[in-house]
BALO-69856 format. One line per 2 residues: their letters; for each residue x, y, z of C-alpha. Coordinates in steps of 0.05 Angstrom, whole numbers, plus 5000, padded with zeros to 4 digits. Example, Ala and Ser with C-alpha at 12.3 -4.5 7.8 and 13.67 -1.06 7.14 Angstrom:
2
AS	5246:4910:5156 ~ 5273:4979:5143;
//
This chain:
663
MR	1701:6573:3577 ~ 1694:6498:3558;
KG	1686:6475:3638 ~ 1635:6531:3637;
YS	1592:6502:3584 ~ 1599:6429:3616;
FE	1566:6459:3675 ~ 1516:6498:3644;
RK	1503:6440:3604 ~ 1490:6395:3671;
NK	1441:6463:3703 ~ 1502:6475:3750;
HE	1492:6551:3734 ~ 1533:6577:3795;
EA	1590:6537:3776 ~ 1587:6554:3702;
LE	1590:6631:3721 ~ 1647:6626:3765;
CF	1680:6589:3710 ~ 1653:6654:3655;
YK	1686:6705:3709 ~ 1751:6661:3703;
SL	1754:6679:3633 ~ 1731:6749:3631;
EF	1791:6753:3681 ~ 1839:6730:3626;
DP	1805:6762:3564 ~ 1757:6816:3579;
MN	1745:6826:3504 ~ 1713:6762:3501;
AY	1642:6769:3477 ~ 1625:6695:3479;
AW	1657:6696:3557 ~ 1610:6768:3574;
GA	1540:6727:3527 ~ 1554:6661:3575;
KG	1556:6704:3634 ~ 1497:6729:3620;
WS	1465:6666:3601 ~ 1483:6641:3671;
LH	1458:6699:3714 ~ 1397:6687:3670;
EL	1386:6623:3684 ~ 1402:6641:3762;
GR	1344:6701:3755 ~ 1385:6757:3759;
SE	1354:6781:3691 ~ 1386:6861:3705;
EA	1462:6832:3714 ~ 1451:6795:3659;
LK	1433:6843:3612 ~ 1487:6892:3622;
CL	1524:6824:3604 ~ 1495:6817:3545;
DK	1490:6892:3522 ~ 1571:6885:3523;
AV	1589:6829:3487 ~ 1539:6859:3438;
DL	1586:6918:3431 ~ 1645:6874:3421;
KP	1605:6821:3371 ~ 1553:6861:3344;
KA	1541:6803:3285 ~ 1535:6740:3332;
PT	1453:6714:3334 ~ 1462:6675:3388;
IW	1482:6736:3436 ~ 1430:6778:3393;
NN	1377:6714:3412 ~ 1394:6714:3476;
RG	1389:6781:3495 ~ 1317:6787:3472;
VV	1296:6726:3514 ~ 1334:6772:3571;
LD	1280:6824:3555 ~ 1220:6779:3544;
RL	1237:6762:3617 ~ 1238:6829:3644;
ER	1172:6840:3593 ~ 1206:6898:3546;
TV	1175:6863:3484 ~ 1191:6913:3439;
EA	1268:6903:3448 ~ 1263:6826:3445;
MS	1229:6831:3391 ~ 1280:6880:3359;
CY	1343:6832:3389 ~ 1304:6773:3350;
EK	1296:6809:3287 ~ 1366:6825:3298;
AI	1394:6758:3303 ~ 1349:6731:3245;
EV	1377:6794:3205 ~ 1450:6774:3214;
RS	1425:6698:3193 ~ 1368:6694:3170;
NF	1363:6611:3174 ~ 1372:6621:3255;
SL	1305:6572:3272 ~ 1313:6587:3348;
AW	1304:6666:3335 ~ 1251:6646:3284;
SN	1219:6604:3340 ~ 1219:6656:3393;
KG	1207:6711:3348 ~ 1145:6661:3335;
HL	1129:6652:3413 ~ 1124:6728:3429;
LG	1079:6740:3364 ~ 1041:6689:3399;
RL	1026:6715:3463 ~ 1024:6781:3432;
GK	0956:6755:3403 ~ 0986:6750:3331;
LD	0976:6685:3323 ~ 0979:6676:3239;
EA	1053:6716:3249 ~ 1065:6671:3303;
II	1048:6613:3264 ~ 1092:6635:3203;
CF	1147:6646:3244 ~ 1142:6570:3267;
DR	1142:6543:3201 ~ 1197:6580:3181;
AI	1239:6555:3237 ~ 1211:6486:3227;
KI	1234:6493:3149 ~ 1299:6505:3177;
NP	1308:6454:3231 ~ 1252:6411:3232;
KF	1280:6356:3291 ~ 1272:6427:3335;
AS	1214:6401:3385 ~ 1195:6470:3406;
SW	1179:6495:3341 ~ 1118:6450:3342;
AY	1095:6447:3402 ~ 1097:6523:3394;
KG	1061:6518:3330 ~ 1007:6473:3371;
LA	0990:6517:3420 ~ 0976:6576:3369;
LL	0928:6526:3330 ~ 0902:6502:3397;
IL	0886:6586:3413 ~ 0861:6589:3330;
KR	0809:6531:3344 ~ 0850:6485:3284;
YN	0854:6420:3331 ~ 0858:6370:3284;
EA	0921:6413:3252 ~ 0937:6430:3335;
IM	0932:6347:3349 ~ 0989:6345:3282;
CY	1041:6392:3311 ~ 1031:6362:3387;
DR	1050:6288:3352 ~ 1116:6314:3319;
AI	1136:6345:3388 ~ 1129:6292:3429;
KL	1163:6238:3371 ~ 1226:6291:3372;
EP	1219:6291:3451 ~ 1177:6248:3488;
KV	1210:6257:3555 ~ 1186:6338:3552;
AE	1113:6353:3587 ~ 1088:6411:3550;
PW	1077:6376:3485 ~ 1042:6316:3525;
FG	0992:6373:3563 ~ 0976:6413:3496;
KG	0958:6352:3466 ~ 0921:6336:3526;
LV	0876:6406:3515 ~ 0858:6394:3444;
LH	0840:6325:3462 ~ 0792:6363:3518;
YL	0766:6410:3468 ~ 0748:6352:3422;
EK	0713:6319:3484 ~ 0757:6254:3482;
YN	0765:6260:3556 ~ 0797:6195:3573;
EA	0843:6200:3517 ~ 0858:6275:3548;
ID	0879:6248:3622 ~ 0921:6200:3591;
CY	0970:6255:3558 ~ 0955:6289:3624;
DN	0989:6236:3668 ~ 1042:6234:3621;
SI	1059:6313:3637 ~ 1048:6296:3708;
KI	1098:6230:3704 ~ 1140:6269:3665;
SP	1143:6337:3711 ~ 1103:6320:3775;
ES	1122:6394:3802 ~ 1083:6428:3743;
PS	1012:6457:3761 ~ 0988:6451:3690;
GW	0981:6372:3692 ~ 0948:6365:3753;
AG	0896:6422:3726 ~ 0884:6397:3670;
KG	0868:6332:3692 ~ 0816:6352:3738;
WS	0785:6390:3689 ~ 0770:6324:3645;
LY	0751:6289:3704 ~ 0711:6346:3721;
KL	0676:6333:3653 ~ 0669:6265:3661;
GR	0633:6275:3726 ~ 0686:6247:3772;
YD	0684:6310:3822 ~ 0716:6273:3876;
EA	0778:6258:3843 ~ 0775:6326:3804;
LK	0777:6362:3868 ~ 0845:6333:3898;
FY	0876:6343:3825 ~ 0845:6414:3827;
DK	0887:6421:3893 ~ 0950:6390:3880;
AI	0958:6441:3831 ~ 0941:6495:3879;
DL	0994:6463:3943 ~ 1044:6471:3870;
AS	1032:6544:3848 ~ 0982:6583:3900;
EY	0990:6642:3848 ~ 0961:6599:3789;
AW	0890:6625:3767 ~ 0866:6569:3722;
PY	0853:6511:3793 ~ 0819:6552:3829;
AG	0772:6571:3774 ~ 0759:6488:3761;
KS	0758:6485:3830 ~ 0696:6535:3836;
EV	0665:6498:3776 ~ 0660:6427:3808;
LL	0644:6461:3880 ~ 0578:6497:3852;
ET	0553:6435:3802 ~ 0564:6383:3878;
GS	0527:6453:3912 ~ 0581:6478:3961;
LN	0555:6544:3945 ~ 0596:6586:3991;
ES	0657:6554:3977 ~ 0655:6558:3908;
LE	0649:6623:3915 ~ 0710:6630:3948;
YC	0746:6601:3905 ~ 0716:6642:3852;
DR	0741:6700:3891 ~ 0812:6681:3885;
SI	0808:6664:3812 ~ 0777:6734:3794;
EL	0836:6754:3837 ~ 0887:6733:3803;
DP	0861:6736:3734 ~ 0808:6781:3736;
KN	0793:6791:3657 ~ 0765:6712:3653;
YY	0698:6721:3632 ~ 0668:6645:3643;
VW	0703:6649:3722 ~ 0649:6716:3727;
EI	0590:6670:3698 ~ 0615:6615:3756;
RG	0608:6671:3810 ~ 0541:6700:3782;
KA	0509:6629:3780 ~ 0542:6619:3859;
LQ	0506:6682:3862 ~ 0438:6665:3845;
AL	0432:6609:3873 ~ 0447:6627:3944;
GR	0393:6686:3932 ~ 0435:6739:3920;
HA	0408:6764:3862 ~ 0429:6838:3858;
EA	0506:6817:3857 ~ 0488:6752:3813;
EE	0459:6804:3754 ~ 0537:6843:3756;
AF	0579:6789:3746 ~ 0539:6770:3696;
AK	0544:6839:3661 ~ 0616:6832:3682;
AR	0623:6759:3641 ~ 0583:6794:3586;
EL	0622:6859:3583 ~ 0692:6811:3582;
KE	0663:6764:3534 ~ 0645:6815:3471;
KE	0716:6840:3489 ~ 0744:6775:3451;
PL	0739:6764:3372 ~ 0683:6721:3351;
DN	0694:6648:3330 ~ 0665:6651:3279;
EP	0695:6723:3249 ~ 0718:6728:3190;
KA	0790:6738:3182 ~ 0852:6743:3122;
SL	0908:6697:3149 ~ 0967:6719:3134;
LP	1001:6691:3072 ~ 1045:6644:3070;
EI	1116:6655:3058 ~ 1128:6640:2988;
IQ	1060:6677:2966 ~ 1095:6731:3006;
DI	1152:6726:2966 ~ 1105:6730:2891;
RQ	1069:6782:2921 ~ 1128:6829:2930;
VL	1162:6809:2867 ~ 1089:6828:2837;
ER	1084:6891:2865 ~ 1154:6908:2852;
KG	1159:6880:2778 ~ 1078:6870:2756;
QV	1101:6806:2730 ~ 1139:6735:2756;
IL	1170:6672:2730 ~ 1164:6614:2781;
YG	1216:6567:2756 ~ 1258:6498:2774;
PP	1258:6423:2763 ~ 1192:6388:2755;
GT	1145:6376:2808 ~ 1168:6429:2854;
GK	1102:6455:2857 ~ 1107:6515:2813;
TY	1037:6511:2780 ~ 1007:6488:2853;
WA	1039:6557:2880 ~ 1015:6596:2822;
ER	0949:6580:2829 ~ 0945:6584:2902;
AA	0986:6656:2909 ~ 0931:6685:2859;
QE	0875:6665:2884 ~ 0889:6687:2959;
MA	0921:6753:2933 ~ 0853:6762:2894;
SL	0814:6740:2946 ~ 0841:6792:3002;
DL	0838:6843:2941 ~ 0764:6834:2935;
YG	0732:6808:3001 ~ 0787:6810:3050;
KS	0789:6735:3071 ~ 0828:6676:3047;
FD	0807:6635:2991 ~ 0785:6578:3034;
QL	0734:6624:3071 ~ 0702:6651:3008;
SE	0633:6626:2993 ~ 0622:6583:2924;
GE	0590:6633:2892 ~ 0646:6688:2904;
RS	0696:6623:2882 ~ 0666:6621:2826;
AL	0658:6695:2806 ~ 0730:6707:2829;
ID	0776:6641:2782 ~ 0768:6644:2712;
GS	0704:6688:2699 ~ 0682:6704:2630;
DA	0670:6771:2655 ~ 0700:6832:2696;
SG	0692:6791:2765 ~ 0734:6738:2748;
AV	0799:6759:2767 ~ 0839:6703:2756;
RI	0842:6665:2694 ~ 0897:6615:2667;
CC	0924:6587:2602 ~ 0977:6553:2578;
FH	1039:6567:2521 ~ 1049:6511:2477;
PA	1094:6508:2402 ~ 1020:6521:2371;
YG	1000:6575:2417 ~ 1009:6641:2376;
YE	0997:6720:2378 ~ 0923:6704:2359;
DF	0907:6666:2419 ~ 0944:6716:2472;
LE	0933:6781:2433 ~ 0890:6776:2386;
GY	0886:6752:2312 ~ 0833:6732:2258;
RP	0796:6660:2275 ~ 0773:6613:2228;
EE	0691:6603:2235 ~ 0625:6582:2210;
TD	0566:6615:2187 ~ 0513:6604:2152;
GK	0549:6535:2138 ~ 0603:6582:2103;
MS	0678:6592:2131 ~ 0694:6655:2146;
FA	0749:6691:2180 ~ 0732:6734:2251;
LR	0778:6779:2288 ~ 0775:6757:2358;
DG	0809:6786:2423 ~ 0860:6729:2453;
IF	0859:6724:2533 ~ 0903:6772:2548;
KR	0869:6832:2515 ~ 0805:6820:2540;
LC	0836:6807:2612 ~ 0869:6881:2604;
RD	0800:6905:2582 ~ 0771:6881:2643;
AS	0821:6906:2686 ~ 0813:6984:2649;
AN	0742:6973:2672 ~ 0750:6959:2748;
PD	0822:6997:2759 ~ 0798:6984:2829;
VK	0812:6909:2835 ~ 0876:6870:2801;
FY	0878:6821:2760 ~ 0917:6760:2754;
LI	0937:6708:2694 ~ 0978:6656:2703;
ID	1011:6627:2639 ~ 1040:6558:2652;
EI	1100:6526:2614 ~ 1115:6604:2595;
NR	1172:6566:2565 ~ 1151:6517:2520;
GD	1113:6584:2468 ~ 1151:6621:2417;
IP	1151:6684:2475 ~ 1174:6735:2423;
RI	1124:6724:2380 ~ 1056:6708:2420;
FG	1085:6777:2465 ~ 1098:6819:2401;
EL	1105:6890:2417 ~ 1061:6882:2492;
MT	1141:6869:2504 ~ 1148:6949:2498;
VL	1090:6967:2550 ~ 1099:6901:2599;
EK	1147:6940:2646 ~ 1122:6969:2712;
NK	1137:7038:2693 ~ 1109:7037:2627;
RG	1042:7011:2648 ~ 0983:7047:2617;
KP	1017:7077:2565 ~ 0984:7061:2486;
II	1001:7021:2433 ~ 0982:7006:2362;
LP	0954:6933:2353 ~ 0975:6919:2283;
VS	0917:6872:2266 ~ 0854:6918:2292;
GE	0892:6983:2290 ~ 0862:6986:2358;
QM	0903:7022:2417 ~ 0910:6984:2475;
RV	0943:7000:2542 ~ 0971:6944:2601;
PE	0931:6983:2664 ~ 0971:6980:2730;
NV	0927:6932:2763 ~ 0952:6871:2721;
RV	0994:6811:2738 ~ 1016:6766:2709;
IG	1050:6697:2737 ~ 1095:6650:2692;
TM	1117:6571:2707 ~ 1179:6542:2678;
NT	1207:6477:2683 ~ 1282:6483:2679;
AD	1301:6407:2667 ~ 1320:6437:2593;
RS	1355:6496:2618 ~ 1301:6539:2587;
IA	1316:6596:2634 ~ 1382:6598:2608;
LL	1353:6605:2537 ~ 1308:6665:2550;
DT	1301:6729:2502 ~ 1342:6779:2545;
AL	1290:6831:2536 ~ 1233:6778:2570;
RR	1286:6764:2629 ~ 1292:6845:2639;
RF	1215:6842:2654 ~ 1203:6785:2691;
GF	1222:6774:2766 ~ 1244:6708:2782;
IE	1234:6668:2837 ~ 1259:6592:2848;
MM	1226:6535:2876 ~ 1269:6476:2885;
PD	1252:6400:2918 ~ 1238:6407:2992;
AS	1232:6340:3022 ~ 1210:6368:3092;
VL	1147:6373:3061 ~ 1135:6299:3071;
GE	1152:6293:3142 ~ 1160:6237:3170;
SV	1122:6196:3121 ~ 1143:6121:3118;
VG	1120:6071:3069 ~ 1152:6000:3075;
GV	1202:6032:3128 ~ 1227:6073:3071;
HL	1219:6144:3093 ~ 1199:6185:3039;
GE	1238:6249:3048 ~ 1313:6219:3067;
WL	1289:6173:2997 ~ 1283:6235:2957;
SG	1342:6271:2985 ~ 1380:6211:2969;
LN	1352:6203:2908 ~ 1367:6272:2887;
RR	1440:6265:2917 ~ 1454:6211:2876;
VC	1423:6262:2814 ~ 1474:6315:2840;
DS	1533:6261:2838 ~ 1514:6229:2774;
VG	1485:6277:2717 ~ 1534:6337:2701;
RD	1538:6403:2710 ~ 1457:6415:2702;
AR	1441:6356:2753 ~ 1417:6418:2801;
NR	1359:6422:2748 ~ 1345:6352:2740;
QI	1329:6339:2808 ~ 1261:6306:2824;
GH	1207:6342:2860 ~ 1171:6332:2918;
SY	1102:6333:2886 ~ 1118:6262:2849;
LM	1110:6242:2923 ~ 1039:6283:2942;
KG	0972:6260:2927 ~ 0915:6310:2945;
GK	0967:6358:2980 ~ 0985:6299:3022;
PI	1048:6247:3027 ~ 1034:6182:2993;
ST	1017:6133:3041 ~ 1018:6055:3009;
LM	1063:6012:2977 ~ 1031:6007:2911;
SF	1025:6078:2899 ~ 1103:6087:2910;
SR	1118:6028:2874 ~ 1076:6056:2815;
VV	1107:6133:2821 ~ 1181:6102:2815;
QD	1163:6059:2754 ~ 1116:6100:2719;
EI	1143:6172:2723 ~ 1204:6176:2764;
IP	1243:6125:2725 ~ 1225:6147:2651;
LL	1250:6230:2669 ~ 1312:6193:2695;
EE	1320:6154:2636 ~ 1318:6212:2598;
YC	1368:6256:2639 ~ 1421:6205:2630;
YE	1402:6186:2543 ~ 1393:6123:2563;
DY	1464:6109:2597 ~ 1448:6059:2639;
ST	1514:6065:2673 ~ 1503:6129:2701;
LE	1425:6106:2714 ~ 1458:6058:2757;
KI	1494:6103:2803 ~ 1421:6139:2807;
LG	1383:6076:2817 ~ 1433:6022:2837;
GE	1434:5952:2819 ~ 1376:5929:2847;
VV	1331:5973:2796 ~ 1380:5971:2737;
DV	1421:5916:2687 ~ 1468:5953:2658;
QR	1493:5893:2625 ~ 1431:5882:2592;
QM	1412:5951:2588 ~ 1342:5962:2624;
IR	1305:5962:2683 ~ 1293:5902:2718;
DE	1213:5919:2722 ~ 1202:5848:2757;
IF	1219:5883:2827 ~ 1158:5926:2813;
EG	1107:5864:2821 ~ 1070:5855:2878;
SM	1111:5798:2895 ~ 1176:5831:2894;
DG	1158:5879:2948 ~ 1215:5862:2987;
DF	1274:5859:2930 ~ 1227:5941:2920;
LR	1230:5969:2988 ~ 1307:5930:2997;
AM	1323:5979:2936 ~ 1292:6038:2962;
SK	1321:6040:3033 ~ 1403:6035:2998;
IS	1374:6103:2967 ~ 1345:6124:3026;
KD	1403:6119:3064 ~ 1440:6176:3018;
GS	1391:6226:3043 ~ 1410:6236:3115;
AF	1430:6297:3095 ~ 1390:6351:3046;
CP	1429:6367:2982 ~ 1451:6439:2978;
SM	1393:6460:2939 ~ 1340:6416:2962;
TA	1294:6480:3001 ~ 1265:6537:2966;
GS	1306:6591:2938 ~ 1381:6590:2955;
EE	1373:6595:3028 ~ 1425:6548:3062;
SE	1407:6505:3123 ~ 1416:6520:3198;
DS	1480:6475:3203 ~ 1518:6509:3135;
VS	1530:6578:3151 ~ 1561:6602:3214;
DL	1577:6673:3232 ~ 1603:6649:3295;
DE	1674:6618:3276 ~ 1695:6648:3335;
AP	1650:6616:3382 ~ 1676:6560:3422;
AE	1650:6493:3404 ~ 1597:6493:3458;
ER	1569:6557:3458 ~ 1506:6550:3479;
TD	1451:6571:3422 ~ 1384:6548:3468;
G	1359:6609:3491;
//
């Protein structure tokens, strides 16, 4: 088996196959040998035989995700897409953090035109394994098709950084730059693609297209000809060459290449337009009109670029939505700075936007947004309040509040925010209403909720209660949703009222260094620095350390990672160190273990503030670099929820170390 894997890595598939045959002679019940044999047959283009071997492997080892994934790849090549999708989903079911299966599923969804769903899969794959270049490249392609060019460029750049000697990301980046009309930059990318993979026609055709746009027609024709020589069944270079020939007046030749392109790809409306123009220039007007009519027919079948479309929700919002549908209310909890309030607000906005308008929040007009968020009447579907020690029942449900009338003070009965929201929800039963309660654990929850606790449960919605102050009946309608946020640094989740805990669903949100990407400030990789800092917190603070980690949002501004040394220094000095001092209860020995002796003076029981001065930038960066060295691997709790990293879980313990996982 080991020898076979060695041959496989060298792309010597025939030799590898012989080794796997030999292995099966010794042990015909070895599922991994059947799987490896199947993969070698697949690489040799013998997909039907490969499928039989992988079927045998699945029968012997039904909980091996790699075998399911590779079976999906083979079925995909055989164009049995429904079965392939089922295999990828089975692989994910067996091991939810299998990045390759998520990426392959996304790639298949993208080819089926389900681009939003594909992007969600790629995001999941990237979150599990941010160094898997193919996921970045596939996501870039999906974004390119959706015409989200700037995001596509970012993904292709990341793929190129991870795998600079792979041609596809260079070609994809070239296409994006072409669409952005940066033709010379596009040509540079195509040149890299050609240099890496000169036998692939894509780079040659892409460069021909950009040369045509620059008016360099003779050069464009040469590159299209090269692409045609490499792949005579590839429609694009025929279409591109016909366009150049039309431009240069070679009408009959243009028509010839047009017809060949249409023969290979009859659904490309653009080639039909070129054909129409060529026929029109030749005076064959009836045929030209037929070609233009065909182009219009095909074009009408494509979705309009400006057609509003509700994007699929990010994974965390999907999780929130599922809990809300099941329980009616959810609490997002975790250490400081993990995005709890951000995701609570965004989730409420996105869900309300889809409920009311059938499109994402970003696609709403200003008028639609103002009607949706915190409105004073029934149109305000999203409202927010914040609990604090002085917040009470009278603020939330109802109570007497002082007011001045004709210069005299009196008390008037007023409805609280939740009672008003329930009233509006009752009047609009077809609309879901969302209340965000920020810092829910800072208030006296049993006092604030009062008798509401009885009817908050999903199966008691609509049941009336009598409010003791006004004597009025009140119901919590079915269409009310409550999202709370809770900081766990003070272990407050453990102190929650049991009745409240039973009525709420809970979603944990932990620091996620991956959102910082490859951001570097002064030579310090922010993601590795945050991981290293939290690893030290985990090792030093005690049994509650997991809830006292530092969130990623401290290192973000405006939704993007901080980018200047001054910002980094200020965040560390003004925000992170005071929080760590509180965690350590002024135990400077523990603080030194976390921040290092360059930052903490244990003997004098103080922080060395001088390293944060501009003249001491070198000392500050050296101190921060030592912390980032501890961040080469994430803390076990560095991702949202309890999902472990891909490398930390394996149900393939019996598989040889070299087992192939890159189907």
